KOLPA-766323 format. One record per atom (N, C-alpha, C, O): residue number from 0; residue in three letters; x, y, z; atom name. Coordinates in nm, 3 decimals. Example, Ala and Ser with C-alpha at 12.3 -4.5 7.8 and 13.67 -1.06 7.14 Angstrom:
2
(rec 0 'ALA' (1.319 -0.569 0.780) 'N')
(rec 0 'ALA' (1.230 -0.450 0.780) 'CA')
(rec 0 'ALA' (1.320 -0.330 0.780) 'C')
(rec 0 'ALA' (1.424 -0.332 0.846) 'O')
(rec 1 'SER' (1.285 -0.225 0.708) 'N')
(rec 1 'SER' (1.367 -0.106 0.714) 'CA')
(rec 1 'SER' (1.290 0.003 0.787) 'C')
(rec 1 'SER' (1.341 0.114 0.804) 'O')
This chain:
82
(rec 0 'MET' (10.534 8.370 7.214) 'N')
(rec 0 'MET' (10.521 8.237 7.267) 'CA')
(rec 0 'MET' (10.649 8.160 7.235) 'C')
(rec 0 'MET' (10.704 8.174 7.125) 'O')
(rec 1 'LYS' (10.695 8.082 7.326) 'N')
(rec 1 'LYS' (10.816 8.003 7.306) 'CA')
(rec 1 'LYS' (10.780 7.866 7.252) 'C')
(rec 1 'LYS' (10.673 7.811 7.279) 'O')
(rec 2 'LEU' (10.876 7.812 7.175) 'N')
(rec 2 'LEU' (10.856 7.684 7.111) 'CA')
(rec 2 'LEU' (10.991 7.615 7.105) 'C')
(rec 2 'LEU' (11.093 7.679 7.081) 'O')
(rec 3 'SER' (10.991 7.486 7.125) 'N')
(rec 3 'SER' (11.115 7.409 7.115) 'CA')
(rec 3 'SER' (11.100 7.309 7.001) 'C')
(rec 3 'SER' (11.003 7.234 6.995) 'O')
(rec 4 'ILE' (11.199 7.310 6.909) 'N')
(rec 4 'ILE' (11.198 7.216 6.797) 'CA')
(rec 4 'ILE' (11.335 7.153 6.784) 'C')
(rec 4 'ILE' (11.435 7.207 6.833) 'O')
(rec 5 'SER' (11.339 7.040 6.718) 'N')
(rec 5 'SER' (11.466 6.972 6.691) 'CA')
(rec 5 'SER' (11.492 6.974 6.541) 'C')
(rec 5 'SER' (11.404 6.941 6.462) 'O')
(rec 6 'LEU' (11.613 7.014 6.503) 'N')
(rec 6 'LEU' (11.655 7.015 6.363) 'CA')
(rec 6 'LEU' (11.790 6.947 6.354) 'C')
(rec 6 'LEU' (11.870 6.954 6.446) 'O')
(rec 7 'ASP' (11.814 6.880 6.241) 'N')
(rec 7 'ASP' (11.947 6.820 6.226) 'CA')
(rec 7 'ASP' (12.049 6.931 6.203) 'C')
(rec 7 'ASP' (12.014 7.043 6.166) 'O')
(rec 8 'ASP' (12.174 6.899 6.225) 'N')
(rec 8 'ASP' (12.280 6.999 6.221) 'CA')
(rec 8 'ASP' (12.290 7.071 6.087) 'C')
(rec 8 'ASP' (12.309 7.193 6.083) 'O')
(rec 9 'ALA' (12.276 6.997 5.978) 'N')
(rec 9 'ALA' (12.289 7.058 5.845) 'CA')
(rec 9 'ALA' (12.177 7.158 5.820) 'C')
(rec 9 'ALA' (12.201 7.266 5.765) 'O')
(rec 10 'LEU' (12.055 7.123 5.859) 'N')
(rec 10 'LEU' (11.942 7.214 5.840) 'CA')
(rec 10 'LEU' (11.957 7.338 5.927) 'C')
(rec 10 'LEU' (11.929 7.449 5.883) 'O')
(rec 11 'LEU' (12.001 7.319 6.050) 'N')
(rec 11 'LEU' (12.021 7.433 6.139) 'CA')
(rec 11 'LEU' (12.129 7.527 6.084) 'C')
(rec 11 'LEU' (12.116 7.649 6.094) 'O')
(rec 12 'GLU' (12.233 7.471 6.026) 'N')
(rec 12 'GLU' (12.338 7.554 5.967) 'CA')
(rec 12 'GLU' (12.283 7.635 5.849) 'C')
(rec 12 'GLU' (12.313 7.753 5.835) 'O')
(rec 13 'ARG' (12.204 7.570 5.765) 'N')
(rec 13 'ARG' (12.142 7.641 5.652) 'CA')
(rec 13 'ARG' (12.049 7.751 5.702) 'C')
(rec 13 'ARG' (12.047 7.861 5.647) 'O')
(rec 14 'LEU' (11.972 7.721 5.806) 'N')
(rec 14 'LEU' (11.880 7.818 5.864) 'CA')
(rec 14 'LEU' (11.955 7.939 5.915) 'C')
(rec 14 'LEU' (11.918 8.053 5.886) 'O')
(rec 15 'ASP' (12.060 7.916 5.991) 'N')
(rec 15 'ASP' (12.136 8.027 6.048) 'CA')
(rec 15 'ASP' (12.199 8.113 5.939) 'C')
(rec 15 'ASP' (12.202 8.236 5.949) 'O')
(rec 16 'LYS' (12.249 8.049 5.834) 'N')
(rec 16 'LYS' (12.310 8.123 5.723) 'CA')
(rec 16 'LYS' (12.205 8.208 5.653) 'C')
(rec 16 'LYS' (12.229 8.325 5.625) 'O')
(rec 17 'ALA' (12.089 8.149 5.625) 'N')
(rec 17 'ALA' (11.982 8.223 5.557) 'CA')
(rec 17 'ALA' (11.931 8.338 5.644) 'C')
(rec 17 'ALA' (11.906 8.447 5.593) 'O')
(rec 18 'ALA' (11.917 8.315 5.773) 'N')
(rec 18 'ALA' (11.872 8.421 5.864) 'CA')
(rec 18 'ALA' (11.973 8.535 5.866) 'C')
(rec 18 'ALA' (11.935 8.652 5.861) 'O')
(rec 19 'ASP' (12.100 8.501 5.875) 'N')
(rec 19 'ASP' (12.205 8.604 5.874) 'CA')
(rec 19 'ASP' (12.203 8.686 5.745) 'C')
(rec 19 'ASP' (12.213 8.808 5.749) 'O')
(rec 20 'LEU' (12.191 8.618 5.632) 'N')
(rec 20 'LEU' (12.191 8.687 5.503) 'CA')
(rec 20 'LEU' (12.071 8.780 5.487) 'C')
(rec 20 'LEU' (12.079 8.879 5.414) 'O')
(rec 21 'SER' (11.961 8.749 5.554) 'N')
(rec 21 'SER' (11.842 8.832 5.543) 'CA')
(rec 21 'SER' (11.829 8.928 5.663) 'C')
(rec 21 'SER' (11.726 8.995 5.679) 'O')
(rec 22 'TYR' (11.932 8.934 5.746) 'N')
(rec 22 'TYR' (11.936 9.025 5.862) 'CA')
(rec 22 'TYR' (11.818 9.001 5.956) 'C')
(rec 22 'TYR' (11.758 9.095 6.007) 'O')
(rec 23 'GLN' (11.787 8.874 5.978) 'N')
(rec 23 'GLN' (11.681 8.836 6.070) 'CA')
(rec 23 'GLN' (11.737 8.746 6.179) 'C')
(rec 23 'GLN' (11.843 8.685 6.163) 'O')
(rec 24 'THR' (11.666 8.739 6.289) 'N')
(rec 24 'THR' (11.700 8.642 6.390) 'CA')
(rec 24 'THR' (11.654 8.505 6.342) 'C')
(rec 24 'THR' (11.575 8.495 6.248) 'O')
(rec 25 'ARG' (11.704 8.402 6.405) 'N')
(rec 25 'ARG' (11.659 8.267 6.371) 'CA')
(rec 25 'ARG' (11.509 8.256 6.389) 'C')
(rec 25 'ARG' (11.440 8.202 6.302) 'O')
(rec 26 'SER' (11.457 8.305 6.501) 'N')
(rec 26 'SER' (11.313 8.298 6.528) 'CA')
(rec 26 'SER' (11.233 8.376 6.424) 'C')
(rec 26 'SER' (11.129 8.329 6.377) 'O')
(rec 27 'GLY' (11.281 8.495 6.390) 'N')
(rec 27 'GLY' (11.212 8.577 6.290) 'CA')
(rec 27 'GLY' (11.208 8.508 6.155) 'C')
(rec 27 'GLY' (11.107 8.511 6.085) 'O')
(rec 28 'TYR' (11.321 8.445 6.119) 'N')
(rec 28 'TYR' (11.328 8.376 5.990) 'CA')
(rec 28 'TYR' (11.234 8.257 5.987) 'C')
(rec 28 'TYR' (11.165 8.234 5.888) 'O')
(rec 29 'ILE' (11.231 8.180 6.095) 'N')
(rec 29 'ILE' (11.141 8.065 6.104) 'CA')
(rec 29 'ILE' (10.996 8.111 6.096) 'C')
(rec 29 'ILE' (10.915 8.051 6.026) 'O')
(rec 30 'GLY' (10.963 8.218 6.167) 'N')
(rec 30 'GLY' (10.826 8.271 6.163) 'CA')
(rec 30 'GLY' (10.785 8.312 6.023) 'C')
(rec 30 'GLY' (10.674 8.283 5.978) 'O')
(rec 31 'THR' (10.876 8.381 5.952) 'N')
(rec 31 'THR' (10.848 8.422 5.815) 'CA')
(rec 31 'THR' (10.830 8.300 5.725) 'C')
(rec 31 'THR' (10.737 8.295 5.644) 'O')
(rec 32 'ALA' (10.919 8.203 5.738) 'N')
(rec 32 'ALA' (10.914 8.084 5.655) 'CA')
(rec 32 'ALA' (10.784 8.004 5.678) 'C')
(rec 32 'ALA' (10.722 7.958 5.583) 'O')
(rec 33 'VAL' (10.746 7.989 5.802) 'N')
(rec 33 'VAL' (10.623 7.915 5.832) 'CA')
(rec 33 'VAL' (10.502 7.989 5.779) 'C')
(rec 33 'VAL' (10.412 7.928 5.721) 'O')
(rec 34 'SER' (10.499 8.120 5.797) 'N')
(rec 34 'SER' (10.388 8.200 5.746) 'CA')
(rec 34 'SER' (10.376 8.188 5.594) 'C')
(rec 34 'SER' (10.266 8.169 5.542) 'O')
(rec 35 'GLN' (10.489 8.198 5.524) 'N')
(rec 35 'GLN' (10.488 8.187 5.378) 'CA')
(rec 35 'GLN' (10.443 8.047 5.335) 'C')
(rec 35 'GLN' (10.368 8.034 5.238) 'O')
(rec 36 'TYR' (10.489 7.945 5.404) 'N')
(rec 36 'TYR' (10.450 7.809 5.369) 'CA')
(rec 36 'TYR' (10.300 7.788 5.389) 'C')
(rec 36 'TYR' (10.234 7.730 5.303) 'O')
(rec 37 'LEU' (10.248 7.835 5.500) 'N')
(rec 37 'LEU' (10.104 7.819 5.525) 'CA')
(rec 37 'LEU' (10.021 7.896 5.423) 'C')
(rec 37 'LEU' (9.919 7.845 5.376) 'O')
(rec 38 'ASN' (10.064 8.017 5.386) 'N')
(rec 38 'ASN' (9.994 8.093 5.282) 'CA')
(rec 38 'ASN' (9.996 8.017 5.150) 'C')
(rec 38 'ASN' (9.895 8.011 5.080) 'O')
(rec 39 'GLN' (10.110 7.959 5.117) 'N')
(rec 39 'GLN' (10.124 7.881 4.993) 'CA')
(rec 39 'GLN' (10.028 7.763 4.994) 'C')
(rec 39 'GLN' (9.962 7.736 4.893) 'O')
(rec 40 'GLN' (10.019 7.694 5.104) 'N')
(rec 40 'GLN' (9.929 7.579 5.112) 'CA')
(rec 40 'GLN' (9.783 7.621 5.098) 'C')
(rec 40 'GLN' (9.704 7.554 5.031) 'O')
(rec 41 'GLU' (9.747 7.734 5.159) 'N')
(rec 41 'GLU' (9.609 7.783 5.146) 'CA')
(rec 41 'GLU' (9.577 7.817 5.001) 'C')
(rec 41 'GLU' (9.467 7.790 4.954) 'O')
(rec 42 'VAL' (9.673 7.875 4.930) 'N')
(rec 42 'VAL' (9.650 7.909 4.789) 'CA')
(rec 42 'VAL' (9.637 7.781 4.705) 'C')
(rec 42 'VAL' (9.551 7.774 4.617) 'O')
(rec 43 'ILE' (9.721 7.683 4.732) 'N')
(rec 43 'ILE' (9.712 7.557 4.658) 'CA')
(rec 43 'ILE' (9.574 7.493 4.677) 'C')
(rec 43 'ILE' (9.513 7.447 4.581) 'O')
(rec 44 'PHE' (9.527 7.490 4.800) 'N')
(rec 44 'PHE' (9.394 7.433 4.826) 'CA')
(rec 44 'PHE' (9.285 7.517 4.761) 'C')
(rec 44 'PHE' (9.187 7.463 4.710) 'O')
(rec 45 'ALA' (9.301 7.649 4.763) 'N')
(rec 45 'ALA' (9.202 7.737 4.701) 'CA')
(rec 45 'ALA' (9.197 7.713 4.550) 'C')
(rec 45 'ALA' (9.089 7.712 4.491) 'O')
(rec 46 'LEU' (9.314 7.695 4.487) 'N')
(rec 46 'LEU' (9.316 7.668 4.344) 'CA')
(rec 46 'LEU' (9.251 7.534 4.312) 'C')
(rec 46 'LEU' (9.180 7.520 4.212) 'O')
(rec 47 'ARG' (9.275 7.436 4.396) 'N')
(rec 47 'ARG' (9.210 7.306 4.377) 'CA')
(rec 47 'ARG' (9.059 7.321 4.385) 'C')
(rec 47 'ARG' (8.986 7.267 4.301) 'O')
(rec 48 'ASP' (9.012 7.394 4.485) 'N')
(rec 48 'ASP' (8.868 7.417 4.500) 'CA')
(rec 48 'ASP' (8.812 7.495 4.382) 'C')
(rec 48 'ASP' (8.699 7.471 4.340) 'O')
(rec 49 'LEU' (8.891 7.588 4.330) 'N')
(rec 49 'LEU' (8.846 7.667 4.215) 'CA')
(rec 49 'LEU' (8.828 7.578 4.092) 'C')
(rec 49 'LEU' (8.731 7.594 4.018) 'O')
(rec 50 'VAL' (8.921 7.487 4.071) 'N')
(rec 50 'VAL' (8.909 7.395 3.958) 'CA')
(rec 50 'VAL' (8.782 7.310 3.972) 'C')
(rec 50 'VAL' (8.709 7.291 3.875) 'O')
(rec 51 'ILE' (8.757 7.260 4.091) 'N')
(rec 51 'ILE' (8.636 7.180 4.115) 'CA')
(rec 51 'ILE' (8.512 7.264 4.090) 'C')
(rec 51 'ILE' (8.416 7.218 4.027) 'O')
(rec 52 'LEU' (8.514 7.387 4.137) 'N')
(rec 52 'LEU' (8.400 7.477 4.119) 'CA')
(rec 52 'LEU' (8.377 7.510 3.972) 'C')
(rec 52 'LEU' (8.264 7.511 3.925) 'O')
(rec 53 'LEU' (8.484 7.538 3.901) 'N')
(rec 53 'LEU' (8.471 7.567 3.757) 'CA')
(rec 53 'LEU' (8.417 7.447 3.681) 'C')
(rec 53 'LEU' (8.338 7.462 3.587) 'O')
(rec 54 'ARG' (8.458 7.328 3.721) 'N')
(rec 54 'ARG' (8.406 7.206 3.658) 'CA')
(rec 54 'ARG' (8.256 7.194 3.684) 'C')
(rec 54 'ARG' (8.179 7.158 3.595) 'O')
(rec 55 'GLN' (8.215 7.224 3.807) 'N')
(rec 55 'GLN' (8.073 7.218 3.842) 'CA')
(rec 55 'GLN' (7.994 7.319 3.759) 'C')
(rec 55 'GLN' (7.887 7.286 3.707) 'O')
(rec 56 'ILE' (8.046 7.439 3.746) 'N')
(rec 56 'ILE' (7.977 7.542 3.667) 'CA')
(rec 56 'ILE' (7.971 7.500 3.519) 'C')
(rec 56 'ILE' (7.868 7.517 3.453) 'O')
(rec 57 'TYR' (8.080 7.445 3.470) 'N')
(rec 57 'TYR' (8.084 7.399 3.331) 'CA')
(rec 57 'TYR' (7.982 7.287 3.307) 'C')
(rec 57 'TYR' (7.910 7.288 3.207) 'O')
(rec 58 'ASP' (7.976 7.193 3.401) 'N')
(rec 58 'ASP' (7.886 7.079 3.386) 'CA')
(rec 58 'ASP' (7.739 7.117 3.396) 'C')
(rec 58 'ASP' (7.655 7.064 3.324) 'O')
(rec 59 'THR' (7.709 7.211 3.487) 'N')
(rec 59 'THR' (7.569 7.248 3.508) 'CA')
(rec 59 'THR' (7.526 7.369 3.425) 'C')
(rec 59 'THR' (7.407 7.388 3.401) 'O')
(rec 60 'GLY' (7.622 7.449 3.382) 'N')
(rec 60 'GLY' (7.591 7.569 3.305) 'CA')
(rec 60 'GLY' (7.532 7.682 3.388) 'C')
(rec 60 'GLY' (7.474 7.776 3.333) 'O')
(rec 61 'LYS' (7.547 7.672 3.520) 'N')
(rec 61 'LYS' (7.491 7.778 3.604) 'CA')
(rec 61 'LYS' (7.578 7.802 3.727) 'C')
(rec 61 'LYS' (7.658 7.718 3.769) 'O')
(rec 62 'LEU' (7.558 7.918 3.782) 'N')
(rec 62 'LEU' (7.627 7.959 3.904) 'CA')
(rec 62 'LEU' (7.521 7.969 4.013) 'C')
(rec 62 'LEU' (7.456 8.073 4.028) 'O')
(rec 63 'ASP' (7.505 7.862 4.090) 'N')
(rec 63 'ASP' (7.402 7.861 4.195) 'CA')
(rec 63 'ASP' (7.453 7.929 4.322) 'C')
(rec 63 'ASP' (7.567 7.977 4.327) 'O')
(rec 64 'GLU' (7.370 7.934 4.423) 'N')
(rec 64 'GLU' (7.405 8.002 4.549) 'CA')
(rec 64 'GLU' (7.525 7.937 4.617) 'C')
(rec 64 'GLU' (7.610 8.007 4.671) 'O')
(rec 65 'ASP' (7.533 7.805 4.614) 'N')
(rec 65 'ASP' (7.646 7.734 4.674) 'CA')
(rec 65 'ASP' (7.777 7.772 4.603) 'C')
(rec 65 'ASP' (7.878 7.798 4.668) 'O')
(rec 66 'ALA' (7.773 7.774 4.471) 'N')
(rec 66 'ALA' (7.892 7.811 4.393) 'CA')
(rec 66 'ALA' (7.931 7.956 4.421) 'C')
(rec 66 'ALA' (8.050 7.987 4.429) 'O')
(rec 67 'THR' (7.833 8.043 4.434) 'N')
(rec 67 'THR' (7.861 8.184 4.464) 'CA')
(rec 67 'THR' (7.930 8.198 4.600) 'C')
(rec 67 'THR' (8.025 8.275 4.614) 'O')
(rec 68 'GLN' (7.884 8.123 4.699) 'N')
(rec 68 'GLN' (7.946 8.126 4.832) 'CA')
(rec 68 'GLN' (8.089 8.075 4.828) 'C')
(rec 68 'GLN' (8.178 8.132 4.890) 'O')
(rec 69 'LYS' (8.111 7.966 4.753) 'N')
(rec 69 'LYS' (8.246 7.912 4.741) 'CA')
(rec 69 'LYS' (8.339 8.012 4.673) 'C')
(rec 69 'LYS' (8.455 8.025 4.713) 'O')
(rec 70 'LEU' (8.289 8.082 4.573) 'N')
(rec 70 'LEU' (8.371 8.184 4.507) 'CA')
(rec 70 'LEU' (8.410 8.295 4.604) 'C')
(rec 70 'LEU' (8.524 8.342 4.601) 'O')
(rec 71 'LYS' (8.318 8.337 4.688) 'N')
(rec 71 'LYS' (8.348 8.440 4.788) 'CA')
(rec 71 'LYS' (8.455 8.392 4.886) 'C')
(rec 71 'LYS' (8.543 8.469 4.924) 'O')
(rec 72 'GLN' (8.447 8.266 4.926) 'N')
(rec 72 'GLN' (8.548 8.210 5.016) 'CA')
(rec 72 'GLN' (8.685 8.207 4.948) 'C')
(rec 72 'GLN' (8.786 8.239 5.010) 'O')
(rec 73 'LEU' (8.686 8.167 4.820) 'N')
(rec 73 'LEU' (8.813 8.164 4.747) 'CA')
(rec 73 'LEU' (8.872 8.303 4.731) 'C')
(rec 73 'LEU' (8.993 8.321 4.742) 'O')
(rec 74 'GLU' (8.787 8.402 4.704) 'N')
(rec 74 'GLU' (8.835 8.540 4.693) 'CA')
(rec 74 'GLU' (8.899 8.586 4.824) 'C')
(rec 74 'GLU' (9.000 8.657 4.822) 'O')
(rec 75 'ALA' (8.841 8.547 4.935) 'N')
(rec 75 'ALA' (8.896 8.586 5.066) 'CA')
(rec 75 'ALA' (9.035 8.526 5.087) 'C')
(rec 75 'ALA' (9.125 8.593 5.136) 'O')
(rec 76 'VAL' (9.052 8.400 5.050) 'N')
(rec 76 'VAL' (9.182 8.335 5.064) 'CA')
(rec 76 'VAL' (9.285 8.400 4.973) 'C')
(rec 76 'VAL' (9.397 8.428 5.014) 'O')
(rec 77 'LEU' (9.245 8.424 4.849) 'N')
(rec 77 'LEU' (9.340 8.482 4.753) 'CA')
(rec 77 'LEU' (9.373 8.626 4.787) 'C')
(rec 77 'LEU' (9.478 8.676 4.745) 'O')
(rec 78 'ALA' (9.286 8.695 4.860) 'N')
(rec 78 'ALA' (9.315 8.833 4.902) 'CA')
(rec 78 'ALA' (9.435 8.837 4.998) 'C')
(rec 78 'ALA' (9.501 8.940 5.010) 'O')
(rec 79 'LEU' (9.462 8.727 5.064) 'N')
(rec 79 'LEU' (9.578 8.720 5.154) 'CA')
(rec 79 'LEU' (9.710 8.730 5.078) 'C')
(rec 79 'LEU' (9.813 8.762 5.136) 'O')
(rec 80 'CYS' (9.706 8.702 4.950) 'N')
(rec 80 'CYS' (9.828 8.701 4.868) 'CA')
(rec 80 'CYS' (9.871 8.839 4.823) 'C')
(rec 80 'CYS' (9.980 8.854 4.768) 'O')
(rec 81 'LYS' (9.791 8.938 4.844) 'N')
(rec 81 'LYS' (9.824 9.073 4.797) 'CA')
(rec 81 'LYS' (9.930 9.137 4.882) 'C')
(rec 81 'LYS' (9.970 9.251 4.857) 'O')
């Protein structure tokens, strides 16, 4: 799929240099960078949810069905990091 974006000259120069150094096309490098960024954001949100879930378990002293489902969802997200 084609996409058109605007970047300032300095950022475009950095992008081209980084793509060249990694032997990738500009498009390939952008695709890799976006994928890595999105994975990072998903992990950050998963860790936030995990902290909330652990607090809930600590406060209630139990692992109910809702908490079990949330843990399964978090495991699925974190499996993407392997």
